[in-house]
C-alpha positions as CSV (number, residue, x, y, z in Angstrom):
1,M,-55.4,48.1,-96.1
2,R,-51.9,46.6,-96.8
3,N,-50.5,48.4,-93.7
4,R,-53.3,47.0,-91.6
5,L,-52.6,43.4,-92.8
6,T,-48.9,43.9,-92.2
7,W,-49.6,45.1,-88.7
8,L,-52.1,42.3,-88.0
9,S,-49.8,39.6,-89.3
10,G,-46.9,41.1,-87.3
11,G,-49.1,41.0,-84.2
12,V,-50.1,37.4,-84.8
13,V,-46.4,36.4,-85.2
14,A,-45.5,38.3,-82.0
15,A,-48.3,36.6,-80.1
16,A,-47.2,33.2,-81.3
17,V,-43.7,33.8,-80.2
18,V,-44.8,34.9,-76.8
19,L,-47.1,32.0,-76.4
20,S,-44.5,29.5,-77.5
21,T,-42.2,30.7,-74.7
22,I,-44.7,29.9,-72.0
23,S,-44.0,26.5,-70.5
24,P,-47.0,24.3,-69.7
25,A,-46.3,24.5,-66.0
26,S,-46.6,28.3,-66.0
27,A,-49.6,28.5,-68.4
28,G,-52.2,28.3,-65.7
29,P,-52.7,27.9,-62.0
30,R,-50.8,25.2,-60.2
31,V,-50.0,23.9,-56.8
32,E,-46.3,23.5,-55.9
33,G,-45.8,20.1,-54.4
34,E,-48.4,17.3,-54.3
35,R,-50.5,18.6,-51.4
36,L,-52.5,21.8,-50.9
37,E,-51.8,23.3,-47.5
38,F,-54.0,26.0,-45.9
39,R,-54.8,27.3,-42.4
40,L,-57.8,29.6,-42.7
41,P,-60.8,30.7,-40.6
42,D,-64.3,29.4,-41.3
43,L,-67.2,31.8,-41.0
44,E,-67.3,31.5,-37.2
45,G,-63.6,32.4,-37.0
46,Q,-62.5,28.8,-36.2
47,I,-59.3,27.8,-37.9
48,V,-59.5,25.0,-40.4
49,E,-56.4,23.3,-41.7
50,A,-55.9,21.1,-44.7
51,S,-54.5,18.4,-42.4
52,D,-57.8,18.3,-40.3
53,E,-59.3,14.9,-39.8
54,R,-62.5,16.0,-41.6
55,F,-60.5,15.8,-44.9
56,A,-59.0,12.4,-44.4
57,G,-60.1,9.9,-47.0
58,K,-62.3,12.4,-48.8
59,V,-62.2,13.7,-52.3
60,V,-62.0,17.5,-51.8
61,L,-62.9,20.1,-54.4
62,V,-61.4,23.4,-53.4
63,D,-63.1,26.4,-55.1
64,L,-61.2,29.7,-55.0
65,W,-63.8,32.4,-55.5
66,G,-65.3,35.7,-54.4
67,T,-68.9,37.0,-54.1
68,W,-67.9,39.9,-56.4
69,C,-67.0,37.4,-59.2
70,P,-69.9,36.7,-61.7
71,P,-68.4,33.4,-63.0
72,C,-67.8,32.3,-59.4
73,R,-71.4,33.0,-58.5
74,S,-72.7,31.2,-61.6
75,E,-71.0,27.9,-60.4
76,I,-72.7,27.9,-57.0
77,P,-75.8,25.9,-58.0
78,T,-73.7,23.2,-59.5
79,L,-71.4,23.0,-56.5
80,I,-74.5,22.8,-54.2
81,A,-75.9,19.9,-56.3
82,L,-72.5,18.1,-56.4
83,Q,-72.1,18.3,-52.6
84,E,-75.7,17.0,-52.1
85,K,-75.3,14.2,-54.6
86,F,-71.8,13.0,-53.5
87,R,-71.6,13.9,-49.8
88,D,-72.3,10.4,-48.6
89,R,-69.8,8.9,-51.1
90,G,-67.0,11.1,-49.6
91,L,-67.0,14.4,-51.5
92,L,-66.2,17.5,-49.5
93,I,-66.4,20.9,-51.2
94,V,-64.4,23.7,-49.6
95,A,-64.8,27.3,-51.0
96,I,-62.1,29.7,-50.1
97,A,-63.4,33.2,-50.6
98,F,-61.3,36.3,-51.3
99,E,-63.3,39.5,-50.5
100,G,-62.5,43.2,-50.8
101,D,-63.3,44.2,-47.2
102,E,-60.1,44.3,-45.2
103,A,-61.7,43.8,-41.8
104,S,-62.1,40.0,-41.2
105,A,-65.3,40.4,-39.1
106,A,-66.9,42.4,-41.9
107,R,-65.8,39.8,-44.5
108,R,-67.2,36.9,-42.5
109,R,-70.5,38.7,-42.0
110,L,-70.8,39.4,-45.7
111,L,-69.9,35.8,-46.5
112,T,-72.3,34.4,-43.9
113,E,-75.2,36.4,-45.3
114,F,-74.3,35.3,-48.8
115,V,-74.0,31.6,-47.9
116,E,-77.5,31.8,-46.2
117,E,-79.0,33.6,-49.2
118,Q,-77.6,31.1,-51.7
119,G,-78.3,28.0,-49.6
120,I,-74.7,26.9,-49.8
121,N,-74.3,23.5,-48.3
122,Y,-70.5,23.2,-48.3
123,L,-67.7,24.6,-46.2
124,V,-66.7,28.2,-46.8
125,L,-63.5,29.6,-45.5
126,D,-62.3,33.2,-45.4
127,G,-59.2,33.5,-47.5
128,G,-58.8,37.2,-46.7
129,H,-58.5,40.2,-49.0
130,P,-57.5,39.4,-52.6
131,D,-54.1,41.1,-51.9
132,E,-53.5,38.4,-49.2
133,F,-53.9,35.5,-51.7
134,E,-50.2,34.5,-51.6
135,T,-50.2,34.5,-47.8
136,A,-53.4,32.4,-47.6
137,L,-52.3,29.9,-50.2
138,P,-48.5,30.1,-50.6
139,A,-48.1,27.0,-52.8
140,V,-50.8,28.1,-55.3
141,R,-49.1,29.8,-58.2
142,G,-50.0,31.2,-61.6
143,V,-53.5,32.4,-60.7
144,K,-54.5,35.3,-62.9
145,G,-58.2,35.3,-62.0
146,L,-61.0,33.5,-60.3
147,P,-62.6,31.0,-60.0
148,V,-60.0,28.3,-59.7
149,E,-60.7,24.6,-58.9
150,I,-58.3,22.4,-57.1
151,V,-59.3,18.7,-57.0
152,V,-57.7,16.6,-54.2
153,D,-57.9,12.8,-54.2
154,R,-58.7,10.6,-51.2
155,D,-55.0,10.4,-50.4
156,G,-54.7,14.2,-50.1
157,R,-52.8,14.6,-53.3
158,V,-53.6,17.3,-55.8
159,D,-55.2,15.7,-58.8
160,A,-56.1,18.8,-60.9
161,V,-55.8,22.5,-60.8
162,R,-57.4,24.8,-63.3
163,N,-59.2,28.0,-64.0
164,S,-62.9,27.7,-64.3
165,Y,-64.8,30.2,-66.3
166,G,-68.3,30.0,-64.8
167,Y,-71.2,27.7,-65.3
168,K,-71.5,25.8,-68.6
169,K,-73.3,22.5,-69.0
170,R,-70.2,20.9,-70.5
171,W,-68.1,22.1,-67.5
172,A,-70.7,20.8,-65.0
173,R,-70.9,17.3,-66.7
174,K,-67.1,17.1,-66.9
175,L,-66.6,18.1,-63.2
176,E,-69.2,15.6,-62.1
177,R,-67.6,12.7,-64.1
178,E,-64.2,13.7,-62.7
179,I,-65.4,13.7,-59.1
180,E,-67.3,10.4,-59.6
181,A,-64.2,8.7,-61.0
182,L,-62.1,9.9,-58.0
183,L,-64.8,8.7,-55.6
184,D,-64.9,5.3,-57.3
185,R,-61.1,4.9,-56.9
186,R,-60.3,3.2,-53.7
């Protein structure tokens, strides 16, 4: 018993030392710079860029996700509801999907079917294979898993970046309040 306690306390101390060396900037996902840049195909293969006019003056919620990710899938009904509720006030949700199929046409077919089945009412882009994450979003760092939310204000500046862990009532309420506050800011 004593050896187990010694081992356990040693492990706790080691974990505390490791955690104390992680700087807040590296503790989670982040965007280098104040703007998120991307240039990715939509489900029809048309290129969409972060600088496109459709994003000007909008609050943009960028959701990094995959159909294979249960927490990502659990958030979809909330994202659909938020897009419906706040579309006319200037919210634009953009979901960038990372799928395992390496052929872009096959990925887009899979995503199109998924979007139709789920009734997704927001823009979905093909981020590519998960191995291509850094190529698709070179300024996004520290991502250890999906989903990730990137909130962009009306001026195009990144307001928040965080891992999301799937649907929870508290998460949904907090996200709605955050989006509403950004929409109210002029």
